[in-house]
ZATI-337073 format. One record per residue: residue in one letter; x, y, z of N, C-alpha, C in turn. Coordinates in nm, 3 decimals, always signed. Each point is the difference from the previous one (the first is absolute). Example, Ala and Ser with C-alpha at 12.3 -4.5 7.8 and 13.67 -1.06 7.14 Angstrom:
% residues 2
<a,<+1.319,-0.569,+0.780>,<-0.089,+0.119,+0.000>,<+0.090,+0.120,+0.000>>
<s,<-0.035,+0.105,-0.072>,<+0.082,+0.119,+0.006>,<-0.077,+0.109,+0.073>>
//
This chain:
% residues 193
<m,<+0.398,-1.621,+0.489>,<-0.010,+0.149,-0.038>,<+0.134,+0.064,+0.043>>
<y,<+0.063,+0.083,-0.082>,<+0.107,+0.068,+0.033>,<+0.010,+0.126,-0.076>>
<v,<+0.092,+0.089,+0.044>,<+0.022,+0.135,-0.070>,<+0.137,+0.018,-0.057>>
<r,<+0.012,+0.026,-0.118>,<+0.134,+0.014,-0.060>,<+0.010,+0.122,-0.079>>
<d,<+0.128,+0.037,-0.042>,<+0.024,+0.122,-0.076>,<-0.065,-0.023,-0.134>>
<a,<-0.046,+0.102,-0.062>,<-0.057,-0.003,-0.144>,<+0.118,-0.024,-0.095>>
<k,<-0.030,-0.063,-0.108>,<+0.104,-0.023,-0.105>,<-0.050,+0.063,-0.132>>
<n,<+0.094,+0.021,-0.090>,<-0.038,+0.061,-0.127>,<-0.119,-0.054,-0.059>>
<r,<-0.012,-0.135,-0.003>,<-0.120,-0.066,-0.050>,<-0.123,+0.024,+0.053>>
<d,<-0.006,+0.069,+0.132>,<-0.127,+0.033,+0.057>,<-0.044,+0.142,-0.042>>
<e,<+0.085,+0.063,-0.072>,<-0.037,+0.140,-0.037>,<-0.147,+0.030,-0.067>>
<a,<-0.025,-0.088,-0.102>,<-0.133,+0.013,-0.058>,<-0.116,-0.032,+0.098>>
<w,<+0.019,-0.097,+0.070>,<-0.106,-0.041,+0.105>,<-0.015,+0.115,+0.100>>
<l,<+0.109,+0.046,+0.053>,<-0.012,+0.114,+0.077>,<-0.081,+0.117,-0.050>>
<l,<+0.049,+0.050,-0.121>,<-0.065,+0.107,-0.056>,<-0.142,-0.015,-0.026>>
<d,<-0.040,-0.125,-0.045>,<-0.141,-0.028,-0.026>,<-0.089,+0.010,+0.138>>
<h,<+0.063,-0.056,+0.101>,<-0.072,+0.001,+0.123>,<-0.005,+0.148,+0.080>>
<i,<+0.109,+0.071,-0.021>,<+0.008,+0.127,+0.060>,<-0.105,+0.092,-0.070>>
<e,<-0.006,-0.021,-0.140>,<-0.102,+0.078,-0.076>,<-0.141,-0.043,+0.044>>
<a,<-0.018,-0.126,+0.005>,<-0.138,-0.051,+0.029>,<-0.052,+0.042,+0.145>>
<m,<+0.092,+0.013,+0.086>,<-0.034,+0.041,+0.139>,<+0.011,+0.152,+0.030>>
<g,<+0.044,+0.067,-0.118>,<+0.004,+0.149,+0.030>,<+0.101,+0.050,+0.087>>
<l,<+0.110,-0.072,+0.004>,<+0.111,+0.034,+0.090>,<+0.098,+0.092,-0.079>>
<d,<+0.098,+0.057,+0.088>,<+0.104,+0.088,-0.052>,<+0.109,-0.073,-0.070>>
<e,<+0.020,+0.032,-0.124>,<+0.104,-0.061,-0.080>,<+0.103,+0.104,-0.040>>
<t,<+0.009,+0.115,+0.068>,<+0.104,+0.099,-0.023>,<+0.133,-0.063,+0.003>>
<a,<+0.088,+0.033,-0.090>,<+0.143,-0.039,-0.009>,<+0.009,-0.156,+0.019>>
<f,<-0.075,-0.079,-0.066>,<-0.011,-0.141,+0.012>,<+0.136,-0.061,-0.023>>
<r,<+0.049,-0.081,+0.088>,<+0.110,-0.098,-0.018>,<-0.032,-0.127,+0.067>>
<s,<-0.006,-0.109,-0.067>,<-0.038,-0.122,+0.056>,<+0.091,-0.046,+0.116>>
<r,<+0.123,+0.039,-0.004>,<+0.091,-0.058,+0.100>,<-0.027,+0.076,+0.137>>
<d,<-0.081,+0.105,+0.003>,<-0.046,+0.045,+0.128>,<-0.112,-0.069,+0.075>>
<y,<-0.053,-0.095,-0.067>,<-0.122,-0.074,+0.048>,<+0.035,-0.135,+0.063>>
<v,<-0.094,-0.043,+0.089>,<+0.001,-0.138,+0.046>,<-0.131,-0.053,-0.032>>
<i,<-0.005,-0.142,-0.017>,<-0.115,-0.063,-0.045>,<-0.030,-0.130,+0.091>>
<a,<-0.130,-0.009,+0.045>,<-0.034,-0.118,+0.086>,<-0.031,-0.114,-0.108>>
<i,<+0.053,-0.115,+0.027>,<-0.019,-0.112,-0.091>,<-0.059,-0.127,+0.079>>
<d,<-0.097,-0.058,-0.057>,<-0.053,-0.123,+0.059>,<+0.102,-0.118,-0.034>>
<e,<+0.053,-0.071,+0.090>,<+0.098,-0.104,-0.032>,<-0.050,-0.119,-0.075>>
<a,<-0.138,-0.043,+0.025>,<-0.052,-0.111,-0.066>,<-0.040,+0.031,-0.150>>
<s,<-0.052,+0.112,-0.024>,<-0.048,+0.034,-0.136>,<+0.097,+0.093,-0.077>>
<n,<+0.097,+0.063,+0.068>,<+0.085,+0.102,-0.047>,<-0.076,+0.112,-0.055>>
<e,<-0.119,+0.016,+0.059>,<-0.088,+0.122,-0.042>,<+0.053,+0.115,+0.081>>
<r,<+0.000,+0.125,-0.064>,<+0.023,+0.123,+0.060>,<-0.129,+0.045,+0.077>>
<a,<+0.025,+0.044,+0.120>,<-0.116,+0.045,+0.083>,<-0.009,+0.145,+0.050>>
<g,<+0.119,+0.067,-0.003>,<+0.004,+0.135,+0.038>,<+0.139,+0.059,-0.018>>
<f,<+0.008,+0.134,+0.012>,<+0.122,+0.061,-0.034>,<+0.008,+0.141,+0.087>>
<g,<+0.118,+0.048,-0.009>,<+0.018,+0.144,+0.062>,<+0.137,+0.051,-0.039>>
<r,<+0.005,+0.128,+0.031>,<+0.123,+0.072,-0.038>,<+0.082,+0.069,+0.109>>
<y,<+0.120,-0.007,-0.007>,<+0.095,+0.062,+0.090>,<+0.066,+0.119,-0.091>>
<r,<-0.031,+0.125,+0.028>,<+0.059,+0.102,-0.089>,<+0.089,+0.088,+0.089>>
<v,<+0.118,+0.030,-0.048>,<+0.089,+0.097,+0.050>,<+0.004,+0.131,-0.061>>
<h,<-0.011,+0.104,+0.071>,<+0.008,+0.127,-0.056>,<+0.136,+0.070,+0.044>>
<k,<+0.073,+0.056,-0.089>,<+0.119,+0.065,+0.042>,<-0.034,+0.149,+0.016>>
<t,<+0.057,+0.052,+0.109>,<-0.047,+0.142,+0.026>,<+0.134,+0.076,+0.039>>
<d,<+0.001,+0.119,+0.024>,<+0.139,+0.070,+0.039>,<+0.037,-0.036,+0.137>>
<d,<-0.102,-0.057,+0.083>,<+0.042,-0.032,+0.140>,<+0.025,-0.151,+0.010>>
<g,<-0.004,-0.078,-0.114>,<+0.022,-0.132,+0.001>,<-0.103,-0.065,-0.071>>
<e,<-0.033,-0.128,+0.044>,<-0.092,-0.087,-0.065>,<-0.124,-0.020,+0.085>>
<v,<-0.124,-0.010,-0.059>,<-0.119,-0.024,+0.068>,<-0.069,-0.131,-0.059>>
<c,<-0.050,-0.084,+0.070>,<-0.068,-0.128,-0.043>,<-0.151,+0.012,+0.014>>
<e,<-0.063,-0.034,-0.113>,<-0.148,-0.007,-0.004>,<-0.048,-0.125,-0.051>>
<l,<-0.105,-0.057,+0.065>,<-0.066,-0.123,-0.050>,<-0.119,+0.045,-0.075>>
<t,<-0.024,-0.055,-0.129>,<-0.100,+0.035,-0.081>,<-0.045,-0.119,-0.092>>
<s,<-0.111,+0.028,-0.068>,<-0.046,-0.103,-0.099>,<-0.020,-0.142,+0.065>>
<i,<-0.064,-0.003,+0.117>,<-0.022,-0.137,+0.062>,<-0.136,-0.047,-0.043>>
<g,<+0.000,-0.116,-0.046>,<-0.123,-0.053,-0.051>,<-0.005,-0.163,+0.028>>
<v,<-0.119,-0.052,+0.009>,<-0.028,-0.140,+0.022>,<-0.120,-0.037,-0.093>>
<l,<+0.027,-0.098,-0.080>,<-0.104,-0.050,-0.089>,<-0.121,-0.041,+0.072>>
<d,<-0.119,+0.017,-0.073>,<-0.131,-0.033,+0.075>,<-0.005,-0.132,+0.069>>
<g,<+0.035,-0.104,-0.071>,<-0.022,-0.132,+0.071>,<+0.108,-0.028,+0.112>>
<w,<+0.081,+0.095,+0.021>,<+0.098,-0.027,+0.117>,<-0.010,+0.097,+0.107>>
<r,<-0.098,+0.084,+0.001>,<-0.007,+0.095,+0.108>,<-0.053,-0.061,+0.135>>
<d,<+0.029,+0.071,+0.105>,<-0.044,-0.040,+0.136>,<+0.074,-0.133,+0.042>>
<q,<+0.119,-0.027,-0.053>,<+0.079,-0.117,+0.035>,<+0.144,+0.034,+0.041>>
<g,<+0.023,+0.127,+0.026>,<+0.127,+0.047,+0.057>,<+0.107,+0.009,-0.114>>
<v,<-0.035,+0.000,-0.126>,<+0.085,+0.026,-0.120>,<+0.062,+0.138,+0.009>>
<g,<-0.090,+0.102,+0.011>,<+0.040,+0.129,+0.001>,<+0.089,+0.030,+0.126>>
<a,<-0.024,-0.063,+0.108>,<+0.076,+0.022,+0.120>,<+0.139,-0.040,-0.018>>
<h,<+0.022,-0.125,-0.068>,<+0.139,-0.038,-0.017>,<+0.066,+0.063,-0.110>>
<v,<-0.067,+0.066,-0.099>,<+0.058,+0.082,-0.101>,<+0.044,+0.120,+0.076>>
<v,<-0.075,+0.060,+0.079>,<+0.045,+0.124,+0.082>,<+0.119,-0.034,+0.092>>
<e,<-0.011,-0.112,+0.067>,<+0.110,-0.036,+0.091>,<+0.123,-0.006,-0.082>>
<r,<+0.006,-0.070,-0.115>,<+0.122,-0.009,-0.077>,<+0.054,+0.130,-0.045>>
<l,<-0.074,+0.097,-0.038>,<+0.030,+0.133,-0.031>,<+0.066,+0.080,+0.109>>
<v,<-0.060,-0.019,+0.114>,<+0.037,+0.079,+0.124>,<+0.142,-0.064,+0.045>>
<r,<+0.006,-0.134,+0.009>,<+0.127,-0.065,+0.035>,<+0.116,+0.039,-0.095>>
<t,<-0.024,+0.005,-0.133>,<+0.095,+0.051,-0.091>,<+0.043,+0.141,+0.026>>
<a,<-0.096,+0.088,+0.026>,<+0.036,+0.138,+0.031>,<+0.076,+0.012,+0.132>>
<g,<-0.028,-0.089,+0.108>,<+0.082,+0.003,+0.118>,<+0.136,-0.060,-0.027>>
<d,<+0.016,-0.099,-0.089>,<+0.132,-0.056,-0.031>,<+0.077,+0.105,-0.075>>
<e,<-0.061,+0.086,-0.074>,<+0.063,+0.104,-0.075>,<+0.046,+0.118,+0.092>>
<g,<-0.040,-0.001,+0.118>,<+0.042,+0.101,+0.093>,<-0.110,+0.113,+0.022>>
<f,<-0.120,-0.021,-0.047>,<-0.105,+0.106,+0.013>,<-0.048,-0.013,+0.135>>
<d,<-0.009,+0.111,+0.080>,<-0.057,+0.005,+0.132>,<-0.145,+0.029,-0.003>>
<t,<-0.060,+0.051,-0.107>,<-0.134,+0.027,-0.019>,<-0.040,-0.043,-0.147>>
<v,<-0.114,-0.072,-0.009>,<-0.056,-0.035,-0.129>,<-0.128,+0.082,-0.016>>
<y,<-0.025,+0.054,-0.101>,<-0.130,+0.070,-0.023>,<-0.081,-0.051,-0.103>>
<s,<-0.142,+0.022,+0.011>,<-0.091,-0.038,-0.101>,<-0.105,+0.104,-0.021>>
<l,<-0.042,+0.029,-0.111>,<-0.088,+0.102,-0.036>,<-0.123,-0.085,-0.048>>
<t,<-0.107,-0.022,+0.083>,<-0.095,-0.102,-0.029>,<-0.135,+0.064,+0.013>>
<d,<-0.106,-0.070,-0.069>,<-0.139,+0.029,+0.027>,<-0.061,-0.108,+0.083>>
<q,<+0.076,-0.091,+0.048>,<-0.035,-0.100,+0.091>,<+0.069,-0.008,+0.134>>
<p,<-0.004,+0.110,+0.068>,<+0.076,+0.006,+0.128>,<-0.026,-0.105,+0.110>>
<e,<-0.126,-0.031,-0.002>,<-0.042,-0.102,+0.106>,<+0.069,-0.129,-0.022>>
<y,<+0.036,-0.043,-0.125>,<+0.066,-0.119,-0.038>,<+0.143,+0.004,+0.064>>
<l,<+0.070,+0.105,-0.037>,<+0.143,+0.018,+0.051>,<+0.010,+0.013,+0.147>>
<s,<-0.108,+0.061,+0.059>,<+0.008,+0.027,+0.143>,<+0.010,-0.135,+0.090>>
<q,<-0.052,-0.108,-0.057>,<+0.009,-0.133,+0.074>,<+0.146,-0.054,+0.008>>
<f,<+0.087,+0.059,-0.070>,<+0.148,-0.046,+0.008>,<+0.089,+0.104,+0.062>>
<g,<-0.061,+0.108,+0.058>,<+0.074,+0.086,+0.074>,<+0.036,+0.133,-0.067>>
<f,<-0.062,+0.015,-0.132>,<+0.017,+0.129,-0.058>,<-0.088,+0.102,+0.070>>
<e,<+0.047,+0.121,+0.008>,<-0.066,+0.118,+0.061>,<-0.025,+0.104,-0.094>>
<r,<-0.119,+0.065,+0.005>,<-0.036,+0.109,-0.082>,<+0.084,+0.124,+0.048>>
<i,<+0.045,+0.079,-0.099>,<+0.072,+0.129,+0.045>,<-0.046,+0.108,-0.088>>
<e,<+0.030,+0.119,+0.048>,<-0.048,+0.128,-0.072>,<+0.100,+0.005,-0.128>>
<t,<-0.067,+0.059,-0.095>,<+0.077,+0.041,-0.135>,<+0.129,+0.065,+0.034>>
<s,<+0.000,+0.093,+0.089>,<+0.117,+0.072,+0.034>,<+0.107,-0.086,+0.054>>
<g,<-0.031,-0.116,+0.055>,<+0.100,-0.086,+0.050>,<+0.073,-0.086,-0.097>>
<l,<-0.049,+0.011,-0.126>,<+0.069,-0.078,-0.117>,<+0.116,+0.067,-0.049>>
<p,<+0.105,-0.079,-0.046>,<+0.108,+0.065,-0.074>,<-0.059,+0.078,-0.122>>
<e,<+0.064,+0.105,-0.047>,<-0.049,+0.086,-0.103>,<-0.041,-0.080,-0.127>>
<r,<+0.091,-0.101,-0.039>,<-0.022,-0.073,-0.112>,<-0.139,-0.086,+0.013>>
<l,<-0.015,-0.052,+0.109>,<-0.131,-0.071,+0.030>,<-0.119,+0.096,+0.002>>
<q,<+0.007,+0.116,+0.041>,<-0.104,+0.100,-0.007>,<-0.038,+0.013,-0.143>>
<e,<+0.086,+0.010,-0.090>,<-0.018,+0.022,-0.141>,<-0.066,-0.126,-0.048>>
<r,<+0.041,-0.119,+0.037>,<-0.063,-0.124,-0.040>,<-0.139,-0.014,+0.046>>
<l,<-0.026,+0.044,+0.121>,<-0.136,+0.000,+0.050>,<-0.102,+0.090,-0.076>>
<e,<+0.056,+0.113,-0.035>,<-0.076,+0.088,-0.088>,<-0.030,-0.081,-0.144>>
<e,<+0.087,-0.063,-0.051>,<-0.004,-0.071,-0.124>,<-0.101,-0.101,+0.008>>
<k,<+0.010,-0.083,+0.108>,<-0.087,-0.112,+0.022>,<-0.141,+0.044,+0.016>>
<r,<-0.028,+0.114,+0.076>,<-0.133,+0.053,+0.027>,<-0.059,+0.061,-0.129>>
<a,<+0.080,+0.044,-0.093>,<-0.046,+0.055,-0.122>,<-0.029,-0.120,-0.105>>
<g,<+0.053,-0.115,+0.030>,<-0.014,-0.110,-0.098>,<-0.067,-0.120,+0.065>>
<v,<+0.073,-0.102,+0.025>,<-0.051,-0.141,+0.038>,<-0.068,+0.003,+0.140>>
<a,<+0.030,+0.083,+0.085>,<-0.048,-0.018,+0.149>,<-0.026,+0.146,+0.048>>
<p,<-0.132,+0.047,-0.027>,<-0.035,+0.132,+0.050>,<-0.009,+0.002,+0.144>>
<e,<-0.015,-0.113,+0.074>,<-0.028,+0.001,+0.136>,<+0.132,-0.048,+0.073>>
<a,<+0.106,+0.001,-0.059>,<+0.131,-0.046,+0.056>,<+0.041,+0.080,+0.124>>
<v,<+0.055,-0.067,+0.097>,<+0.052,+0.061,+0.132>,<+0.136,-0.045,+0.018>>
<p,<+0.083,+0.077,+0.060>,<+0.143,-0.045,+0.027>,<+0.005,-0.089,+0.131>>
<m,<+0.079,-0.109,-0.005>,<+0.020,-0.079,+0.112>,<+0.152,-0.044,+0.003>>
<r,<+0.038,-0.047,+0.119>,<+0.134,-0.037,+0.019>,<+0.005,-0.118,+0.102>>
<v,<+0.118,-0.065,-0.015>,<+0.026,-0.100,+0.103>,<+0.157,-0.014,+0.030>>
<d,<+0.041,-0.037,+0.114>,<+0.146,-0.037,+0.026>,<-0.004,-0.144,-0.038>>
<p,<+0.096,-0.045,-0.084>,<+0.005,-0.141,-0.031>,<+0.011,-0.095,+0.125>>
<e,<+0.066,+0.057,+0.104>,<+0.009,-0.081,+0.122>,<-0.126,-0.027,+0.071>>
<r,<-0.092,+0.087,-0.021>,<-0.133,-0.006,+0.063>,<-0.105,-0.067,-0.078>>
<f,<+0.023,-0.035,-0.133>,<-0.090,-0.059,-0.088>,<-0.027,-0.147,+0.057>>
<q,<-0.130,-0.040,-0.010>,<-0.031,-0.134,+0.038>,<-0.128,-0.047,-0.088>>
<v,<+0.000,-0.121,-0.027>,<-0.115,-0.066,-0.067>,<-0.086,-0.066,+0.102>>
<p,<-0.136,+0.028,+0.009>,<-0.073,-0.068,+0.096>,<-0.002,-0.150,-0.009>>
<d,<-0.012,-0.074,+0.107>,<+0.012,-0.157,-0.007>,<-0.111,-0.054,-0.094>>
<r,<-0.112,+0.064,-0.003>,<-0.109,-0.068,-0.088>,<+0.029,+0.021,-0.137>>
<l,<+0.079,+0.102,-0.048>,<+0.039,+0.017,-0.135>,<+0.115,-0.090,-0.042>>
<r,<+0.092,-0.021,+0.101>,<+0.106,-0.096,-0.027>,<-0.049,-0.140,-0.009>>
<e,<-0.096,-0.037,+0.069>,<-0.061,-0.134,+0.005>,<-0.066,-0.021,-0.134>>
<s,<-0.078,+0.098,-0.039>,<-0.080,-0.009,-0.131>,<+0.091,-0.018,-0.119>>
<f,<+0.111,+0.068,+0.008>,<+0.094,+0.004,-0.116>,<+0.054,-0.152,-0.018>>
<k,<+0.026,-0.064,+0.102>,<+0.054,-0.140,-0.010>,<-0.095,-0.092,-0.070>>
<s,<-0.125,+0.017,-0.009>,<-0.098,-0.087,-0.070>,<-0.084,+0.073,-0.107>>
<a,<+0.061,+0.108,-0.043>,<-0.070,+0.087,-0.096>,<-0.023,-0.078,-0.134>>
<a,<-0.115,+0.020,-0.059>,<-0.036,-0.070,-0.122>,<-0.092,+0.092,-0.070>>
<a,<-0.001,-0.012,-0.148>,<-0.084,+0.086,-0.068>,<-0.141,-0.041,+0.018>>
<a,<-0.084,+0.099,+0.025>,<-0.146,-0.023,+0.005>,<-0.053,-0.048,-0.136>>
<e,<-0.095,-0.087,+0.013>,<-0.065,-0.058,-0.129>,<-0.069,+0.115,-0.052>>
<e,<+0.017,+0.025,-0.139>,<-0.072,+0.110,-0.068>,<-0.128,-0.046,-0.042>>
<d,<-0.097,+0.085,+0.002>,<-0.131,-0.032,-0.041>,<+0.009,+0.000,-0.162>>
<t,<-0.027,-0.119,-0.045>,<+0.017,-0.015,-0.152>,<-0.137,+0.005,-0.058>>
<e,<-0.024,+0.087,-0.081>,<-0.129,+0.014,-0.074>,<-0.013,-0.113,-0.111>>
<p,<-0.123,-0.041,-0.010>,<-0.024,-0.110,-0.097>,<+0.022,+0.056,-0.147>>
<e,<+0.048,-0.086,-0.091>,<+0.032,+0.055,-0.133>,<-0.128,+0.045,-0.068>>
<e,<+0.005,+0.113,-0.069>,<-0.112,+0.054,-0.071>,<-0.037,-0.082,-0.121>>
<g,<-0.132,-0.013,-0.013>,<-0.047,-0.083,-0.114>,<-0.095,+0.087,-0.086>>
<p,<-0.052,-0.046,-0.109>,<-0.082,+0.082,-0.088>,<-0.127,+0.054,+0.070>>
<e,<-0.048,-0.075,+0.091>,<-0.131,+0.050,+0.083>,<+0.030,+0.115,+0.070>>
<d,<+0.122,+0.033,+0.048>,<+0.036,+0.120,+0.078>,<-0.019,+0.128,-0.088>>
<f,<+0.009,-0.035,-0.134>,<-0.011,+0.121,-0.092>,<-0.135,+0.003,-0.073>>
<g,<-0.103,-0.076,+0.046>,<-0.121,+0.002,-0.050>,<-0.028,-0.083,-0.136>>
<i,<+0.097,-0.091,-0.015>,<-0.002,-0.085,-0.127>,<-0.045,-0.136,+0.035>>
<d,<-0.104,-0.045,-0.071>,<-0.043,-0.146,+0.019>,<+0.087,-0.081,-0.095>>
<p,<+0.089,-0.082,+0.040>,<+0.101,-0.078,-0.067>,<-0.074,-0.094,-0.107>>
<d,<-0.128,-0.045,+0.043>,<-0.059,-0.096,-0.088>,<-0.075,+0.061,-0.126>>
<e,<-0.030,+0.127,+0.022>,<-0.065,+0.073,-0.115>,<+0.087,+0.092,-0.076>>
<a,<+0.113,+0.039,+0.058>,<+0.087,+0.102,-0.060>,<+0.061,-0.048,-0.127>>
<t,<+0.019,+0.086,-0.101>,<+0.076,-0.040,-0.112>,<+0.121,+0.101,-0.005>>
<y,<+0.109,-0.034,-0.057>,<+0.118,+0.072,+0.003>,<+0.042,+0.038,-0.138>>
<k,<+0.076,+0.103,-0.016>,<+0.038,+0.061,-0.129>,<+0.067,-0.118,-0.090>>
<y,<+0.080,-0.073,+0.056>,<+0.070,-0.104,-0.076>,<-0.049,-0.134,+0.029>>
<d,<-0.122,-0.018,+0.026>,<-0.067,-0.130,+0.041>,<-0.002,-0.077,-0.129>>
<t,<+0.059,-0.125,-0.010>,<+0.010,-0.080,-0.115>,<-0.121,-0.097,-0.007>>
<g,<-0.083,+0.011,+0.093>,<-0.124,-0.102,+0.002>,<+0.035,-0.135,+0.039>>
<r,<+0.110,-0.028,+0.046>,<+0.040,-0.144,+0.039>,<-0.036,-0.028,+0.142>>
//
């Protein structure tokens, strides 16, 4: 399992999963995303976005649209996606990384702290209002210093052996499922053979 930058060929996959998960796709650019990939199957397991907002006072970094596919949850995939995004922000010179999330307890385990709305840069206050009016009515502002970010050991170990959970496959539907007796039924184009 590893995390890499998204490529143009990932765009349709990203948009499909962002929509399916009800995540924020505002000003979508695939190059802003990272994707967690299973090395053995080359299957995509999760993703997240690093978004930079330009303001009069400089630039502000926001993490958004973080998602993990159902079969890959609880295995450290999201943790490593967030780690990659925060490390990128730190490498780009950001002292603070923000997230406007309706899952604050998830980000808290990595060192993110909840802050008052008034503590947000003005552009992110606007973004928070947009998110609350749209995809995340319960969104709260959080921040972390990239130097203080850490992934708990249990999630780091889980990630090393992450594997897609077996999906419950439903049996194929047959005529009986629709109340049809296949031995007695006649069909419109039955040739009698």
